[in-house]
Gaussian input, Z-matrix of N, CA and C with variables (Angstrom, degrees):
# hf/3-21g

backbone

0 1
 N
 C     1     B1
 C     2     B2     1     A1
 N     3     B3     2     A2     1     D1
 C     4     B4     3     A3     2     D2
 C     5     B5     4     A4     3     D3
 N     6     B6     5     A5     4     D4
 C     7     B7     6     A6     5     D5
 C     8     B8     7     A7     6     D6
 N     9     B9     8     A8     7     D7
 C    10    B10     9     A9     8     D8
 C    11    B11    10    A10     9     D9
 N    12    B12    11    A11    10    D10
 C    13    B13    12    A12    11    D11
 C    14    B14    13    A13    12    D12
 N    15    B15    14    A14    13    D13
 C    16    B16    15    A15    14    D14
 C    17    B17    16    A16    15    D15
 N    18    B18    17    A17    16    D16
 C    19    B19    18    A18    17    D17
 C    20    B20    19    A19    18    D18
 N    21    B21    20    A20    19    D19
 C    22    B22    21    A21    20    D20
 C    23    B23    22    A22    21    D21
 N    24    B24    23    A23    22    D22
 C    25    B25    24    A24    23    D23
 C    26    B26    25    A25    24    D24
 N    27    B27    26    A26    25    D25
 C    28    B28    27    A27    26    D26
 C    29    B29    28    A28    27    D27
 N    30    B30    29    A29    28    D28
 C    31    B31    30    A30    29    D29
 C    32    B32    31    A31    30    D30
 N    33    B33    32    A32    31    D31
 C    34    B34    33    A33    32    D32
 C    35    B35    34    A34    33    D33
 N    36    B36    35    A35    34    D34
 C    37    B37    36    A36    35    D35
 C    38    B38    37    A37    36    D36
 N    39    B39    38    A38    37    D37
 C    40    B40    39    A39    38    D38
 C    41    B41    40    A40    39    D39
 N    42    B42    41    A41    40    D40
 C    43    B43    42    A42    41    D41
 C    44    B44    43    A43    42    D42
 N    45    B45    44    A44    43    D43
 C    46    B46    45    A45    44    D44
 C    47    B47    46    A46    45    D45
 N    48    B48    47    A47    46    D46
 C    49    B49    48    A48    47    D47
 C    50    B50    49    A49    48    D48
 N    51    B51    50    A50    49    D49
 C    52    B52    51    A51    50    D50
 C    53    B53    52    A52    51    D51
 N    54    B54    53    A53    52    D52
 C    55    B55    54    A54    53    D53
 C    56    B56    55    A55    54    D54
 N    57    B57    56    A56    55    D55
 C    58    B58    57    A57    56    D56
 C    59    B59    58    A58    57    D57
 N    60    B60    59    A59    58    D58
 C    61    B61    60    A60    59    D59
 C    62    B62    61    A61    60    D60
 N    63    B63    62    A62    61    D61
 C    64    B64    63    A63    62    D62
 C    65    B65    64    A64    63    D63
 N    66    B66    65    A65    64    D64
 C    67    B67    66    A66    65    D65
 C    68    B68    67    A67    66    D66
 N    69    B69    68    A68    67    D67
 C    70    B70    69    A69    68    D68
 C    71    B71    70    A70    69    D69
 N    72    B72    71    A71    70    D70
 C    73    B73    72    A72    71    D71
 C    74    B74    73    A73    72    D72
 N    75    B75    74    A74    73    D73
 C    76    B76    75    A75    74    D74
 C    77    B77    76    A76    75    D75
 N    78    B78    77    A77    76    D76
 C    79    B79    78    A78    77    D77
 C    80    B80    79    A79    78    D78
 N    81    B81    80    A80    79    D79
 C    82    B82    81    A81    80    D80
 C    83    B83    82    A82    81    D81
 N    84    B84    83    A83    82    D82
 C    85    B85    84    A84    83    D83
 C    86    B86    85    A85    84    D84
 N    87    B87    86    A86    85    D85
 C    88    B88    87    A87    86    D86
 C    89    B89    88    A88    87    D87
 N    90    B90    89    A89    88    D88
 C    91    B91    90    A90    89    D89
 C    92    B92    91    A91    90    D90
 N    93    B93    92    A92    91    D91
 C    94    B94    93    A93    92    D92
 C    95    B95    94    A94    93    D93
 N    96    B96    95    A95    94    D94
 C    97    B97    96    A96    95    D95
 C    98    B98    97    A97    96    D96
 N    99    B99    98    A98    97    D97
 C   100   B100    99    A99    98    D98
 C   101   B101   100   A100    99    D99
 N   102   B102   101   A101   100   D100
 C   103   B103   102   A102   101   D101
 C   104   B104   103   A103   102   D102
 N   105   B105   104   A104   103   D103
 C   106   B106   105   A105   104   D104
 C   107   B107   106   A106   105   D105
 N   108   B108   107   A107   106   D106
 C   109   B109   108   A108   107   D107
 C   110   B110   109   A109   108   D108
 N   111   B111   110   A110   109   D109
 C   112   B112   111   A111   110   D110
 C   113   B113   112   A112   111   D111
 N   114   B114   113   A113   112   D112
 C   115   B115   114   A114   113   D113
 C   116   B116   115   A115   114   D114
 N   117   B117   116   A116   115   D115
 C   118   B118   117   A117   116   D116
 C   119   B119   118   A118   117   D117
 N   120   B120   119   A119   118   D118
 C   121   B121   120   A120   119   D119
 C   122   B122   121   A121   120   D120
 N   123   B123   122   A122   121   D121
 C   124   B124   123   A123   122   D122
 C   125   B125   124   A124   123   D123
 N   126   B126   125   A125   124   D124
 C   127   B127   126   A126   125   D125
 C   128   B128   127   A127   126   D126
 N   129   B129   128   A128   127   D127
 C   130   B130   129   A129   128   D128
 C   131   B131   130   A130   129   D129
 N   132   B132   131   A131   130   D130
 C   133   B133   132   A132   131   D131
 C   134   B134   133   A133   132   D132
 N   135   B135   134   A134   133   D133
 C   136   B136   135   A135   134   D134
 C   137   B137   136   A136   135   D135
 N   138   B138   137   A137   136   D136
 C   139   B139   138   A138   137   D137
 C   140   B140   139   A139   138   D138
 N   141   B141   140   A140   139   D139
 C   142   B142   141   A141   140   D140
 C   143   B143   142   A142   141   D141
 N   144   B144   143   A143   142   D142
 C   145   B145   144   A144   143   D143
 C   146   B146   145   A145   144   D144
 N   147   B147   146   A146   145   D145
 C   148   B148   147   A147   146   D146
 C   149   B149   148   A148   147   D147
 N   150   B150   149   A149   148   D148
 C   151   B151   150   A150   149   D149
 C   152   B152   151   A151   150   D150
 N   153   B153   152   A152   151   D151
 C   154   B154   153   A153   152   D152
 C   155   B155   154   A154   153   D153
 N   156   B156   155   A155   154   D154
 C   157   B157   156   A156   155   D155
 C   158   B158   157   A157   156   D156
 N   159   B159   158   A158   157   D157
 C   160   B160   159   A159   158   D158
 C   161   B161   160   A160   159   D159
 N   162   B162   161   A161   160   D160
 C   163   B163   162   A162   161   D161
 C   164   B164   163   A163   162   D162
 N   165   B165   164   A164   163   D163
 C   166   B166   165   A165   164   D164
 C   167   B167   166   A166   165   D165
 N   168   B168   167   A167   166   D166
 C   169   B169   168   A168   167   D167
 C   170   B170   169   A169   168   D168
 N   171   B171   170   A170   169   D169
 C   172   B172   171   A171   170   D170
 C   173   B173   172   A172   171   D171
 N   174   B174   173   A173   172   D172
 C   175   B175   174   A174   173   D173
 C   176   B176   175   A175   174   D174
 N   177   B177   176   A176   175   D175
 C   178   B178   177   A177   176   D176
 C   179   B179   178   A178   177   D177
 N   180   B180   179   A179   178   D178
 C   181   B181   180   A180   179   D179
 C   182   B182   181   A181   180   D180
 N   183   B183   182   A182   181   D181
 C   184   B184   183   A183   182   D182
 C   185   B185   184   A184   183   D183
 N   186   B186   185   A185   184   D184
 C   187   B187   186   A186   185   D185
 C   188   B188   187   A187   186   D186
 N   189   B189   188   A188   187   D187
 C   190   B190   189   A189   188   D188
 C   191   B191   190   A190   189   D189
 N   192   B192   191   A191   190   D190
 C   193   B193   192   A192   191   D191
 C   194   B194   193   A193   192   D192
 N   195   B195   194   A194   193   D193
 C   196   B196   195   A195   194   D194
 C   197   B197   196   A196   195   D195
 N   198   B198   197   A197   196   D196
 C   199   B199   198   A198   197   D197
 C   200   B200   199   A199   198   D198
 N   201   B201   200   A200   199   D199
 C   202   B202   201   A201   200   D200
 C   203   B203   202   A202   201   D201
 N   204   B204   203   A203   202   D202
 C   205   B205   204   A204   203   D203
 C   206   B206   205   A205   204   D204
 N   207   B207   206   A206   205   D205
 C   208   B208   207   A207   206   D206
 C   209   B209   208   A208   207   D207
 N   210   B210   209   A209   208   D208
 C   211   B211   210   A210   209   D209
 C   212   B212   211   A211   210   D210
 N   213   B213   212   A212   211   D211
 C   214   B214   213   A213   212   D212
 C   215   B215   214   A214   213   D213
 N   216   B216   215   A215   214   D214
 C   217   B217   216   A216   215   D215
 C   218   B218   217   A217   216   D216
 N   219   B219   218   A218   217   D217
 C   220   B220   219   A219   218   D218
 C   221   B221   220   A220   219   D219
 N   222   B222   221   A221   220   D220
 C   223   B223   222   A222   221   D221
 C   224   B224   223   A223   222   D222
 N   225   B225   224   A224   223   D223
 C   226   B226   225   A225   224   D224
 C   227   B227   226   A226   225   D225
 N   228   B228   227   A227   226   D226
 C   229   B229   228   A228   227   D227
 C   230   B230   229   A229   228   D228
 N   231   B231   230   A230   229   D229
 C   232   B232   231   A231   230   D230
 C   233   B233   232   A232   231   D231
 N   234   B234   233   A233   232   D232
 C   235   B235   234   A234   233   D233
 C   236   B236   235   A235   234   D234
 N   237   B237   236   A236   235   D235
 C   238   B238   237   A237   236   D236
 C   239   B239   238   A238   237   D237

   B1=1.4640
   B2=1.5233
   B3=1.3056
   B4=1.4628
   B5=1.5260
   B6=1.3293
   B7=1.4605
   B8=1.5224
   B9=1.3199
   B10=1.4558
   B11=1.5144
   B12=1.3129
   B13=1.4555
   B14=1.5234
   B15=1.3052
   B16=1.4616
   B17=1.5202
   B18=1.3218
   B19=1.4663
   B20=1.5098
   B21=1.3150
   B22=1.4556
   B23=1.5211
   B24=1.3153
   B25=1.4596
   B26=1.5230
   B27=1.3108
   B28=1.4622
   B29=1.5251
   B30=1.3317
   B31=1.4621
   B32=1.5304
   B33=1.3199
   B34=1.4688
   B35=1.5349
   B36=1.2999
   B37=1.4625
   B38=1.5250
   B39=1.3372
   B40=1.4607
   B41=1.5290
   B42=1.3181
   B43=1.4599
   B44=1.5324
   B45=1.3073
   B46=1.4692
   B47=1.5267
   B48=1.3148
   B49=1.4689
   B50=1.5159
   B51=1.3341
   B52=1.4633
   B53=1.5227
   B54=1.3258
   B55=1.4629
   B56=1.5341
   B57=1.3060
   B58=1.4625
   B59=1.5291
   B60=1.3250
   B61=1.4696
   B62=1.5187
   B63=1.3106
   B64=1.4654
   B65=1.5230
   B66=1.3232
   B67=1.4716
   B68=1.5231
   B69=1.3231
   B70=1.4603
   B71=1.5276
   B72=1.3181
   B73=1.4656
   B74=1.5260
   B75=1.3193
   B76=1.4660
   B77=1.5290
   B78=1.3147
   B79=1.4649
   B80=1.5302
   B81=1.3143
   B82=1.4672
   B83=1.5214
   B84=1.3284
   B85=1.4692
   B86=1.5207
   B87=1.3300
   B88=1.4666
   B89=1.5281
   B90=1.3280
   B91=1.4677
   B92=1.5263
   B93=1.3430
   B94=1.4592
   B95=1.5308
   B96=1.3258
   B97=1.4677
   B98=1.5317
   B99=1.3237
   B100=1.4620
   B101=1.5165
   B102=1.3235
   B103=1.4560
   B104=1.5138
   B105=1.3212
   B106=1.4568
   B107=1.5099
   B108=1.3268
   B109=1.4620
   B110=1.5276
   B111=1.3388
   B112=1.4601
   B113=1.5228
   B114=1.3344
   B115=1.4609
   B116=1.5232
   B117=1.3342
   B118=1.4666
   B119=1.5277
   B120=1.3335
   B121=1.4606
   B122=1.5232
   B123=1.3360
   B124=1.4642
   B125=1.5241
   B126=1.3250
   B127=1.4630
   B128=1.5174
   B129=1.3349
   B130=1.4599
   B131=1.5286
   B132=1.3246
   B133=1.4579
   B134=1.5212
   B135=1.3390
   B136=1.4586
   B137=1.5296
   B138=1.3133
   B139=1.4607
   B140=1.5224
   B141=1.3422
   B142=1.4602
   B143=1.5300
   B144=1.3179
   B145=1.4656
   B146=1.5215
   B147=1.3320
   B148=1.4685
   B149=1.5281
   B150=1.3154
   B151=1.4687
   B152=1.5223
   B153=1.3308
   B154=1.4630
   B155=1.5248
   B156=1.3225
   B157=1.4641
   B158=1.5125
   B159=1.3099
   B160=1.4619
   B161=1.5250
   B162=1.3177
   B163=1.4627
   B164=1.5244
   B165=1.3208
   B166=1.4678
   B167=1.5256
   B168=1.3156
   B169=1.4675
   B170=1.5259
   B171=1.3241
   B172=1.4668
   B173=1.5226
   B174=1.3272
   B175=1.4629
   B176=1.5262
   B177=1.3253
   B178=1.4701
   B179=1.5175
   B180=1.3121
   B181=1.4743
   B182=1.5244
   B183=1.3158
   B184=1.4699
   B185=1.5305
   B186=1.3237
   B187=1.4659
   B188=1.5252
   B189=1.3230
   B190=1.4591
   B191=1.5267
   B192=1.3233
   B193=1.4535
   B194=1.5165
   B195=1.3408
   B196=1.4680
   B197=1.5283
   B198=1.3331
   B199=1.4678
   B200=1.5212
   B201=1.3343
   B202=1.4612
   B203=1.5195
   B204=1.3210
   B205=1.4605
   B206=1.5172
   B207=1.3150
   B208=1.4535
   B209=1.5167
   B210=1.3391
   B211=1.4521
   B212=1.5246
   B213=1.3259
   B214=1.4645
   B215=1.5133
   B216=1.3304
   B217=1.4615
   B218=1.5186
   B219=1.3409
   B220=1.4473
   B221=1.5242
   B222=1.3350
   B223=1.4554
   B224=1.5292
   B225=1.3191
   B226=1.4549
   B227=1.5206
   B228=1.3224
   B229=1.4593
   B230=1.5242
   B231=1.3305
   B232=1.4571
   B233=1.5254
   B234=1.3148
   B235=1.4678
   B236=1.5321
   B237=1.2947
   B238=1.4462
   B239=1.4288
   A1=108.10
   A2=115.51
   A3=122.31
   A4=108.86
   A5=114.62
   A6=120.36
   A7=108.35
   A8=115.43
   A9=121.24
   A10=110.50
   A11=114.10
   A12=121.43
   A13=107.23
   A14=116.53
   A15=120.63
   A16=108.59
   A17=114.95
   A18=122.56
   A19=107.02
   A20=116.90
   A21=121.70
   A22=112.35
   A23=115.71
   A24=122.53
   A25=107.00
   A26=115.67
   A27=121.81
   A28=109.07
   A29=116.10
   A30=119.14
   A31=109.45
   A32=116.81
   A33=121.05
   A34=111.88
   A35=115.20
   A36=126.11
   A37=114.44
   A38=118.03
   A39=121.65
   A40=112.39
   A41=117.93
   A42=121.34
   A43=112.70
   A44=117.25
   A45=120.75
   A46=111.20
   A47=117.36
   A48=121.50
   A49=110.98
   A50=116.66
   A51=120.54
   A52=109.96
   A53=117.33
   A54=121.62
   A55=110.09
   A56=116.53
   A57=121.15
   A58=111.10
   A59=117.70
   A60=120.68
   A61=111.69
   A62=117.28
   A63=120.76
   A64=111.36
   A65=117.26
   A66=120.30
   A67=112.15
   A68=118.03
   A69=121.86
   A70=113.20
   A71=118.09
   A72=121.57
   A73=106.97
   A74=116.91
   A75=121.42
   A76=113.43
   A77=119.06
   A78=121.66
   A79=113.07
   A80=116.28
   A81=120.16
   A82=107.98
   A83=115.42
   A84=119.96
   A85=113.02
   A86=117.40
   A87=121.43
   A88=109.06
   A89=115.69
   A90=122.42
   A91=107.42
   A92=116.64
   A93=120.78
   A94=110.76
   A95=118.33
   A96=120.43
   A97=108.62
   A98=116.28
   A99=121.70
   A100=110.97
   A101=115.54
   A102=122.64
   A103=106.14
   A104=117.27
   A105=119.79
   A106=111.51
   A107=115.65
   A108=121.44
   A109=112.47
   A110=117.22
   A111=121.94
   A112=109.44
   A113=115.74
   A114=121.30
   A115=114.26
   A116=116.76
   A117=121.14
   A118=108.79
   A119=115.19
   A120=122.94
   A121=107.42
   A122=116.55
   A123=120.04
   A124=109.92
   A125=115.07
   A126=121.69
   A127=107.02
   A128=115.27
   A129=122.04
   A130=108.77
   A131=117.12
   A132=122.19
   A133=107.72
   A134=115.79
   A135=120.97
   A136=109.18
   A137=116.44
   A138=120.71
   A139=112.93
   A140=117.69
   A141=120.60
   A142=110.24
   A143=115.78
   A144=120.92
   A145=111.82
   A146=117.32
   A147=119.51
   A148=111.76
   A149=116.49
   A150=120.17
   A151=111.09
   A152=116.92
   A153=119.55
   A154=109.82
   A155=117.06
   A156=120.45
   A157=112.35
   A158=116.42
   A159=120.74
   A160=111.68
   A161=117.36
   A162=121.61
   A163=110.58
   A164=116.32
   A165=120.12
   A166=110.40
   A167=116.85
   A168=120.15
   A169=112.20
   A170=116.81
   A171=120.10
   A172=115.67
   A173=117.51
   A174=119.25
   A175=112.69
   A176=117.28
   A177=119.59
   A178=111.43
   A179=117.28
   A180=120.10
   A181=112.41
   A182=117.08
   A183=120.89
   A184=112.30
   A185=117.57
   A186=120.98
   A187=109.08
   A188=115.74
   A189=120.29
   A190=109.72
   A191=115.75
   A192=121.43
   A193=113.07
   A194=117.24
   A195=119.99
   A196=107.11
   A197=115.81
   A198=120.30
   A199=112.45
   A200=117.20
   A201=120.53
   A202=108.87
   A203=115.65
   A204=119.84
   A205=110.27
   A206=115.12
   A207=123.01
   A208=105.58
   A209=116.32
   A210=121.11
   A211=110.12
   A212=115.07
   A213=122.71
   A214=108.62
   A215=116.81
   A216=121.82
   A217=108.44
   A218=116.79
   A219=121.91
   A220=111.43
   A221=116.24
   A222=121.39
   A223=109.99
   A224=116.16
   A225=121.56
   A226=110.60
   A227=118.40
   A228=121.73
   A229=113.99
   A230=119.05
   A231=121.52
   A232=112.48
   A233=117.25
   A234=119.76
   A235=113.88
   A236=118.94
   A237=116.02
   A238=113.03
   D1=134.51
   D2=176.38
   D3=-108.26
   D4=143.80
   D5=178.30
   D6=-122.18
   D7=135.23
   D8=177.10
   D9=-135.18
   D10=159.53
   D11=176.03
   D12=-126.89
   D13=137.38
   D14=177.18
   D15=-122.71
   D16=127.07
   D17=173.47
   D18=-96.92
   D19=124.56
   D20=-172.34
   D21=-115.85
   D22=138.29
   D23=169.95
   D24=-102.45
   D25=127.25
   D26=-175.26
   D27=-115.78
   D28=139.86
   D29=177.90
   D30=-67.00
   D31=146.31
   D32=-177.54
   D33=-52.81
   D34=141.67
   D35=178.36
   D36=73.48
   D37=3.77
   D38=177.27
   D39=-107.67
   D40=0.50
   D41=-173.60
   D42=-57.92
   D43=-47.34
   D44=-176.55
   D45=-66.00
   D46=-42.68
   D47=179.96
   D48=-64.81
   D49=-45.56
   D50=179.04
   D51=-62.81
   D52=-45.78
   D53=178.30
   D54=-53.62
   D55=-48.93
   D56=-178.09
   D57=-61.27
   D58=-43.82
   D59=-179.90
   D60=-66.15
   D61=-35.98
   D62=179.02
   D63=-63.58
   D64=-34.62
   D65=-178.78
   D66=-68.11
   D67=-13.16
   D68=-179.91
   D69=-98.26
   D70=1.97
   D71=176.31
   D72=-89.93
   D73=117.74
   D74=-169.84
   D75=-61.24
   D76=-31.50
   D77=-178.04
   D78=-78.03
   D79=-13.85
   D80=177.41
   D81=-86.92
   D82=117.39
   D83=-175.59
   D84=-101.66
   D85=-14.75
   D86=176.28
   D87=-147.00
   D88=142.36
   D89=175.38
   D90=-133.76
   D91=125.27
   D92=-177.45
   D93=-129.66
   D94=119.95
   D95=172.24
   D96=-68.05
   D97=146.95
   D98=-178.29
   D99=-130.26
   D100=158.57
   D101=166.08
   D102=-111.69
   D103=140.18
   D104=179.68
   D105=127.39
   D106=-149.97
   D107=-175.70
   D108=-62.27
   D109=-35.52
   D110=179.78
   D111=-114.47
   D112=157.72
   D113=-174.95
   D114=-100.17
   D115=-31.86
   D116=-177.15
   D117=-142.87
   D118=141.41
   D119=172.83
   D120=-116.44
   D121=130.47
   D122=175.58
   D123=-122.21
   D124=146.44
   D125=173.16
   D126=-106.65
   D127=129.65
   D128=-175.83
   D129=-117.00
   D130=133.97
   D131=172.67
   D132=-118.76
   D133=127.77
   D134=-178.32
   D135=-146.28
   D136=172.94
   D137=-176.63
   D138=-70.28
   D139=-30.69
   D140=-179.52
   D141=-157.98
   D142=173.80
   D143=-176.91
   D144=-62.97
   D145=-39.72
   D146=179.02
   D147=-60.94
   D148=-35.66
   D149=178.26
   D150=-66.22
   D151=-37.31
   D152=176.73
   D153=-60.70
   D154=-45.41
   D155=177.73
   D156=-59.28
   D157=-41.77
   D158=178.99
   D159=-64.67
   D160=-40.71
   D161=178.48
   D162=-63.02
   D163=-44.48
   D164=179.60
   D165=-62.35
   D166=-47.73
   D167=-176.29
   D168=-71.52
   D169=-48.12
   D170=-170.74
   D171=-90.03
   D172=-22.06
   D173=-177.78
   D174=-112.98
   D175=-44.74
   D176=-175.95
   D177=-80.92
   D178=-53.33
   D179=-178.72
   D180=-66.22
   D181=-18.46
   D182=179.61
   D183=-76.44
   D184=-12.35
   D185=-179.28
   D186=-75.56
   D187=127.84
   D188=177.76
   D189=-61.62
   D190=128.64
   D191=-178.92
   D192=109.88
   D193=-20.13
   D194=175.57
   D195=-79.01
   D196=115.32
   D197=-176.61
   D198=-94.36
   D199=-35.20
   D200=-175.04
   D201=-157.01
   D202=156.45
   D203=177.50
   D204=-144.44
   D205=152.23
   D206=172.07
   D207=-129.64
   D208=121.56
   D209=-175.25
   D210=-107.32
   D211=133.98
   D212=178.08
   D213=-120.49
   D214=134.58
   D215=179.67
   D216=-100.70
   D217=129.49
   D218=179.16
   D219=-78.06
   D220=155.59
   D221=178.87
   D222=-137.08
   D223=154.22
   D224=176.37
   D225=-106.83
   D226=8.98
   D227=-172.97
   D228=-65.60
   D229=-17.64
   D230=179.72
   D231=-96.15
   D232=-3.33
   D233=-171.79
   D234=-93.71
   D235=17.66
   D236=175.73
   D237=155.93

């Protein structure tokens, strides 16, 4: 299982709509509104790293109102 996090920039007045659509993507297990440089943080669980990239490109970035994203891939290399 691969875990990723995506920081999203949302165009003004689209935050609520984008948030709602993100909650319906099955691979997204957490959605958090933010204040600051980014507007929303999502946690993604997928079978592998390539799948995370596909989810970001084909499902998240495809939502109207998502202007930009920064994707981070989680690792277990520090846990033991």
